[in-house]
C-alpha positions in Angstrom: 117.6 -104.5 28.0 114.5 -103.1 29.1 114.2 -105.3 31.8 117.1 -104.4 34.0 117.0 -100.5 35.4 120.5 -99.8 36.9 121.8 -96.4 37.0 125.0 -96.2 39.1 126.9 -97.7 36.0 129.4 -95.8 34.1 127.5 -95.4 30.4 124.0 -93.8 33.3 126.8 -91.4 34.6 128.2 -90.4 31.5 124.5 -90.3 30.0 123.3 -87.7 32.9 127.1 -85.9 33.2 127.0 -84.9 29.4 123.1 -84.3 28.8 121.5 -83.3 32.4 118.7 -84.4 30.8 116.4 -85.2 34.3 115.3 -81.4 34.9 114.1 -81.4 31.5 112.4 -84.5 31.5 110.4 -83.4 34.6 109.2 -80.4 32.3 107.2 -82.7 29.4 103.7 -83.4 29.5 104.4 -87.2 28.9 105.4 -90.1 30.4 109.3 -90.2 29.9 112.3 -92.0 30.8 115.9 -92.5 30.2 118.1 -95.7 29.3 121.6 -96.2 28.5 123.1 -97.5 25.2 122.0 -101.1 26.0 118.6 -100.5 27.1 119.2 -99.9 30.7 116.1 -98.0 32.4 118.1 -95.0 34.5 115.4 -93.0 35.1 112.2 -92.0 34.7 109.6 -88.5 35.6 107.6 -87.7 37.8 104.9 -88.6 35.8 105.7 -91.8 35.3 105.9 -92.4 39.2 102.8 -90.5 39.7 100.6 -92.9 36.9 102.1 -95.7 37.7 102.1 -95.2 41.4 106.2 -96.9 41.3 107.7 -96.9 44.9 111.0 -94.4 44.1 112.9 -97.7 44.5 111.2 -99.1 41.4 114.0 -98.5 39.0 116.5 -100.1 41.5 114.5 -103.2 42.1 114.0 -104.0 38.3 110.3 -103.2 38.7 110.4 -101.0 35.4 108.8 -104.0 33.1 106.1 -104.9 35.8 104.3 -101.9 34.6 104.3 -102.9 31.4 101.2 -105.3 30.3 102.2 -108.8 30.5 101.2 -109.5 26.7 103.3 -106.1 25.2 106.6 -107.1 26.4 107.4 -109.5 24.3 106.9 -107.0 21.6 108.6 -104.2 23.3 111.7 -106.2 24.3 111.4 -107.7 20.1 111.8 -103.8 18.9 114.3 -103.4 21.0 116.9 -105.9 19.3 115.4 -104.3 15.8 116.2 -100.7 16.7 118.9 -100.3 19.7 122.0 -102.1 17.3 121.5 -99.9 14.4 120.3 -96.9 16.8 117.5 -96.0 15.2 114.5 -94.2 16.7 111.2 -96.5 17.0 107.6 -95.9 17.7 105.2 -98.7 18.8 101.8 -99.2 20.8 101.8 -100.1 24.5 100.0 -100.5 27.2 101.2 -99.1 31.2 99.5 -99.6 34.0 97.8 -96.7 36.3 98.1 -96.8 40.0 94.5 -97.8 40.0 95.4 -100.8 38.5 94.1 -101.0 34.8 95.8 -100.0 31.6 96.1 -97.4 29.6 97.4 -97.5 26.1 100.2 -95.0 25.4 102.2 -94.2 21.8 106.3 -94.6 22.4 108.3 -93.1 21.2 112.2 -93.7 21.4 114.8 -92.0 19.8 118.4 -91.8 20.9 120.8 -88.9 22.2 124.0 -88.5 21.7 127.3 -87.1 23.1 127.8 -82.6 21.6 130.1 -84.4 19.5 127.3 -85.8 17.7 128.4 -89.4 17.3 128.6 -91.2 20.5 125.2 -92.7 21.4 125.0 -91.8 24.8 121.6 -93.7 25.5 117.9 -92.8 24.9 114.9 -90.7 25.9 111.0 -92.6 25.6 108.2 -90.6 26.1 104.8 -92.1 26.0 101.9 -90.1 24.9 97.9 -91.3 25.7 96.5 -92.4 23.0 93.9 -94.9 24.5 90.7 -93.5 23.5 91.8 -93.5 20.1 93.4 -96.8 20.3 90.0 -98.3 21.7 88.1 -96.8 19.3 90.7 -98.4 16.6 90.5 -101.7 18.5 86.4 -101.5 18.3 86.2 -100.1 14.8 88.2 -103.4 13.8 86.1 -106.0 15.6 83.1 -104.2 14.0 84.7 -104.7 10.5 85.5 -107.9 11.1 81.9 -108.8 12.4 80.8 -106.9 8.8 83.0 -109.4 6.9 81.8 -111.7 9.0 77.9 -110.9 8.2 78.7 -110.3 4.6 80.1 -114.1 4.0 77.0 -114.9 5.7 74.5 -113.4 3.4 75.9 -112.5 0.5 75.4 -109.4 1.2 78.1 -106.1 0.6 77.8 -104.6 3.8 79.0 -100.9 3.9 79.4 -98.4 7.2 79.3 -94.6 7.1 81.0 -92.1 8.9 78.8 -89.4 8.8 81.1 -86.3 10.1 84.2 -87.4 8.0 82.1 -88.6 4.6 84.4 -91.8 5.0 82.5 -95.2 3.8 84.3 -98.9 4.4 83.0 -101.1 2.4 83.3 -105.1 2.4 85.5 -106.6 -0.1 82.6 -108.8 -2.0 81.5 -104.5 -2.7 84.6 -103.9 -4.2 84.7 -107.1 -6.4 81.5 -106.4 -7.6 81.8 -103.0 -8.7 85.1 -103.7 -10.4 87.0 -101.1 -8.3 89.9 -100.3 -5.9 89.7 -99.4 -2.3 91.8 -96.2 -1.6 90.6 -92.7 -0.1 89.7 -91.4 -3.2 87.0 -94.6 -3.7 85.8 -95.2 0.2 83.6 -91.6 0.6 80.4 -90.6 0.1 81.1 -88.6 -3.1 82.4 -91.5 -5.3 79.7 -94.1 -4.5 77.0 -91.0 -5.7 79.1 -90.8 -8.9 78.6 -94.4 -9.6 74.5 -94.1 -9.2 72.9 -93.3 -12.4 72.4 -90.1 -13.2 68.4 -90.8 -14.0 68.2 -91.7 -10.0 71.2 -90.1 -8.5 68.4 -86.9 -7.2 66.1 -89.4 -6.1 68.8 -91.6 -4.5 70.4 -88.0 -2.7 66.9 -87.1 -1.3 66.4 -89.9 0.0 69.9 -90.0 2.2 68.8 -86.4 3.7 65.1 -87.9 4.3 67.3 -90.9 6.3 69.5 -88.6 8.1 66.0 -87.3 9.6 64.0 -90.3 10.2 63.7 -92.2 13.6 62.8 -95.1 11.2 64.5 -98.0 12.0 65.2 -99.3 8.4 65.6 -97.7 4.8 65.1 -99.2 1.9 65.8 -98.1 -1.8 66.8 -99.8 -5.1 69.1 -98.3 -7.4 71.5 -98.9 -10.2 75.2 -98.2 -9.8 77.9 -98.8 -12.4 80.8 -100.9 -12.5 84.2 -100.1 -13.7 83.3 -101.6 -17.0 80.6 -98.7 -17.4 77.7 -101.6 -16.4 75.0 -100.9 -14.5 73.4 -103.0 -11.7 70.9 -102.9 -9.8 71.2 -103.2 -6.1 68.9 -103.5 -3.3 70.0 -100.9 -0.6 69.2 -101.5 2.8 70.2 -99.2 5.8 69.4 -98.0 9.0 71.3 -94.4 11.3 72.9 -94.9 14.4 72.6 -91.1 16.8 74.4 -90.3 19.3 73.4 -89.4 22.7 72.3 -86.1 21.8 69.9 -87.0 18.9 72.9 -86.1 15.7 72.8 -88.8 13.2 76.9 -90.0 13.3 76.4 -92.8 11.4 75.0 -95.1 8.6 75.1 -98.5 8.1 73.4 -101.3 5.7 73.6 -104.0 3.3 73.5 -103.9 -0.4 72.1 -106.8 -2.5 73.1 -107.1 -6.5 68.8 -108.0 -7.8 69.8 -107.7 -11.6 67.8 -109.7 -13.4 69.9 -111.7 -15.5 69.1 -111.5 -19.4 
């Protein structure tokens, strides 16, 4: 399996003789490695050694897995068990330790390698693409969403988050329950939110949003009517603040809605 590193087996020799892939791997801009059909790693490219700082004897000593984050090793082994028997490609996110001792996130792509007859499985080619910045941003956003959900439950407010550059909107689950719509790409936009605002108040709210993006005020507040899926309008109290980047440009707006519709 992945934890065994040996390049002297018959399977390893067959893979290297048939495809002669070593020079090609060193030309790739990714960390890359080769394994025999059973998952035994027999070669890593020069970039892998440069990133990890592993000695030339690392594979012979069974040390390939030592550079994988301990928390990711079980997932990698389980993925092998699922995909190797069916010779299916796989993708997963793993963390590799660099020569400085720090771990970075990589997108792993593993594909089967076949002999010229197209039927004989010779082994596997794995490539690792650095996605550390993207992955950490996703994890940070996920933690933020979880925090927003907790805040929504604690305050009974409808929490939302607007990514200004993309126009995407995120709402807590309570918002969708209140308005009776289902979250999907077409509804998680600023345009969709504006489409729900009462026509008599749309221009005022739009002007208010534009003003919010240029203000330095810590908190903005607005009251407007919002249409439910059944056509009924709710009166919403909306409080928001704008988040700016280092250059002062607005990048996000986050806020909390509250249904203040008077009960007849």
